[in-house]
C-alpha positions as CSV (number, residue, x, y, z in Angstrom):
1,X,-23.8,-22.0,40.9
2,X,-21.1,-19.0,41.1
3,X,-19.7,-17.4,44.1
4,X,-18.2,-14.1,44.9
5,X,-15.5,-13.6,47.4
6,X,-14.3,-12.2,50.0
7,X,-10.9,-10.5,49.4
8,X,-10.6,-6.6,49.7
9,X,-10.8,-5.9,53.4
10,X,-12.9,-2.2,54.1
11,X,-15.5,-1.3,57.0
12,X,-15.1,-4.2,59.9
13,X,-14.3,-6.7,57.4
14,X,-10.2,-7.5,58.2
15,X,-7.0,-8.3,55.3
16,X,-7.7,-12.3,54.6
17,X,-4.2,-14.5,54.9
18,X,-3.3,-16.2,51.4
19,X,-4.4,-19.8,53.2
20,X,-8.2,-17.9,53.6
21,X,-8.5,-16.7,50.4
22,X,-7.5,-20.6,49.0
23,X,-10.0,-21.9,51.4
24,X,-12.6,-20.1,50.3
25,X,-12.1,-20.7,46.5
26,X,-11.8,-24.5,47.4
27,X,-14.8,-25.0,49.7
28,X,-16.5,-23.8,46.5
29,X,-14.9,-26.5,44.3
30,X,-15.5,-29.3,47.0
31,X,-19.0,-27.4,46.4
32,X,-20.0,-27.9,42.8
33,X,-19.3,-23.9,42.3
34,X,-19.1,-23.4,38.3
35,X,-17.4,-20.0,38.6
36,X,-15.8,-17.9,41.4
37,X,-15.4,-14.0,41.3
38,X,-13.2,-11.9,43.9
39,X,-14.8,-9.0,45.8
40,X,-13.1,-6.6,44.1
41,X,-10.7,-7.0,41.2
42,X,-10.2,-3.1,41.3
43,X,-9.6,-0.9,44.3
44,X,-12.5,1.3,44.8
45,X,-12.4,5.1,45.0
46,X,-11.0,6.0,48.3
47,X,-14.3,5.6,50.9
48,X,-13.6,7.8,54.7
49,X,-16.4,5.8,55.6
50,X,-15.6,2.3,53.9
51,X,-11.9,2.8,54.4
52,X,-10.7,0.6,51.3
53,X,-7.9,-2.2,51.3
54,X,-5.8,-3.2,48.5
55,X,-7.4,-5.6,45.7
56,X,-5.7,-7.3,43.4
57,X,-5.4,-3.8,41.0
58,X,-4.9,-0.7,43.1
59,X,-6.8,2.1,42.2
60,X,-4.6,3.9,40.0
61,X,-3.9,0.4,38.0
62,X,-1.1,-0.9,39.5
63,X,-0.8,-4.7,40.9
64,X,-0.7,-5.5,44.3
65,X,0.9,-8.5,46.1
66,X,-2.6,-10.3,45.7
67,X,-2.2,-10.1,41.9
68,X,0.5,-12.9,41.9
69,X,-1.6,-15.0,44.7
70,X,-4.4,-15.1,42.7
71,X,-2.8,-16.0,39.2
72,X,-1.2,-19.1,41.2
73,X,-4.4,-19.8,42.5
74,X,-6.2,-19.3,39.5
75,X,-3.8,-21.4,37.4
76,X,-4.6,-24.6,39.8
77,X,-8.6,-23.6,39.8
78,X,-8.9,-23.0,36.1
79,X,-8.1,-26.6,35.2
80,X,-10.0,-28.0,38.2
81,X,-13.1,-25.9,38.0
82,X,-12.9,-27.2,33.6
83,X,-12.7,-30.7,35.1
84,X,-16.0,-30.6,37.7
85,X,-17.8,-28.9,35.4
86,X,-18.3,-31.8,33.2
87,X,-19.1,-34.1,36.0
88,X,-22.1,-34.6,38.2
89,X,-21.3,-33.3,41.7
90,X,-22.9,-35.8,44.8
91,X,-22.1,-34.8,48.0
92,X,-20.0,-32.7,50.4
93,X,-18.8,-34.0,53.4
94,X,-16.4,-32.8,56.6
95,X,-13.9,-35.2,58.3
96,X,-12.4,-33.7,62.0
97,X,-14.9,-30.9,61.9
98,X,-18.5,-30.0,61.0
99,X,-19.6,-26.2,59.9
100,X,-22.5,-25.4,60.5
101,X,-25.3,-26.5,57.9
102,X,-21.9,-29.0,56.7
103,X,-22.7,-32.8,56.5
104,X,-20.3,-35.0,58.7
105,X,-18.3,-37.2,56.9
106,X,-20.0,-41.0,56.7
107,X,-18.2,-43.5,54.9
108,X,-19.1,-45.4,52.4
109,X,-17.8,-47.9,49.3
110,X,-16.3,-44.8,48.0
111,X,-14.3,-43.0,51.0
112,X,-14.1,-45.4,53.9
113,X,-11.9,-42.7,56.5
114,X,-10.4,-39.7,56.0
115,X,-7.6,-38.8,58.7
116,X,-7.5,-34.9,59.6
117,X,-9.3,-32.1,58.7
118,X,-11.3,-31.7,55.6
119,X,-13.9,-31.5,53.9
120,X,-14.4,-33.9,50.6
121,X,-16.4,-33.4,47.9
122,X,-18.0,-36.7,45.4
123,X,-18.2,-36.6,41.7
124,X,-18.7,-38.5,39.2
125,X,-18.8,-38.8,35.5
126,X,-21.3,-40.1,33.2
127,X,-19.7,-43.2,32.6
128,X,-19.3,-43.3,36.8
129,X,-16.0,-42.9,37.2
130,X,-15.2,-41.7,40.9
131,X,-13.8,-38.4,41.5
132,X,-12.8,-36.7,45.1
133,X,-12.4,-33.0,45.7
134,X,-10.4,-32.9,49.0
135,X,-9.8,-29.6,51.1
136,X,-7.9,-29.3,53.7
137,X,-10.3,-27.3,56.0
138,X,-7.4,-25.6,58.2
139,X,-7.2,-21.9,56.2
140,X,-4.1,-20.9,58.4
141,X,-2.0,-24.1,58.5
142,X,-0.6,-26.9,56.2
143,X,-1.7,-30.1,56.7
144,X,-1.9,-33.9,56.4
145,X,-4.8,-35.6,55.2
146,X,-5.2,-39.2,54.4
147,X,-8.1,-41.2,52.6
148,X,-9.0,-45.2,53.0
149,X,-10.5,-45.4,49.3
150,X,-12.9,-48.6,48.9
151,X,-11.8,-50.8,45.4
152,X,-9.2,-48.3,44.0
153,X,-6.2,-50.1,42.6
154,X,-4.4,-46.4,42.1
155,X,-5.4,-43.1,42.2
156,X,-4.5,-39.9,40.0
157,X,-4.2,-36.2,40.5
158,X,-4.9,-33.5,38.4
159,X,-1.9,-31.5,37.7
160,X,-3.1,-29.1,34.8
161,X,-5.6,-28.8,32.4
162,X,-6.0,-32.8,31.1
163,X,-2.7,-33.6,33.2
164,X,-3.2,-36.5,35.8
165,X,-0.5,-37.7,37.6
166,X,-0.7,-41.1,39.9
167,X,-0.6,-40.6,44.0
168,X,1.7,-42.7,46.0
169,X,-1.0,-45.0,47.6
170,X,-0.9,-47.0,50.4
171,X,-2.4,-51.0,49.6
172,X,-5.1,-52.0,52.1
173,X,-7.1,-54.4,52.1
174,X,-9.7,-54.1,49.7
175,X,-8.4,-50.6,48.8
176,X,-5.5,-48.0,49.0
177,X,-4.8,-45.3,51.5
178,X,-4.0,-42.0,49.9
179,X,-2.1,-39.6,51.9
180,X,-2.2,-35.7,51.1
181,X,-0.1,-33.2,52.5
182,X,-1.9,-29.8,51.7
183,X,-1.4,-26.4,52.3
184,X,-3.6,-23.8,54.2
185,X,-6.5,-23.8,52.7
186,X,-5.7,-25.7,49.7
187,X,-7.4,-28.6,47.6
188,X,-6.4,-31.7,45.4
189,X,-8.8,-33.6,42.7
190,X,-8.6,-37.3,42.5
191,X,-9.7,-39.6,40.2
């Protein structure tokens, strides 16, 4: 599925923070979205009733502060999305807090524990290799999230297109603990 996320303040819709924008995009990745659009890219024509705030580009064609923010975010989202597009989404669970309609985290033979507020999307490739999208569920503050992975000896994190980098892990009986420092609303793609 594709989704359009809220960016532009208007009427009674307030201005977002950078973390809130990242959180919206990150949660979509964790749930297996294949496309993300922004409402709106261009600032709509002036309207006294809706009182449109700044979009990525102003009505007159000038870049706003959102331009650089979205460009940085999209540089990370593109390789993540391209990777996830070739995988099968299995589930998304929430640790530390559970949104309305969300599934509470349950340990299993992939991830036994999660410390911190996080959404954990589980994916697999055609060969059965497990992948995770880990999202900081706090859109306003950075936080540390620690996963305990069962049966894993090592973990890699997607840094850029086809650029997987080893993550520092703490060996545990039967697996590893993976500490992640995530900015407000940020995500990590692991395999």
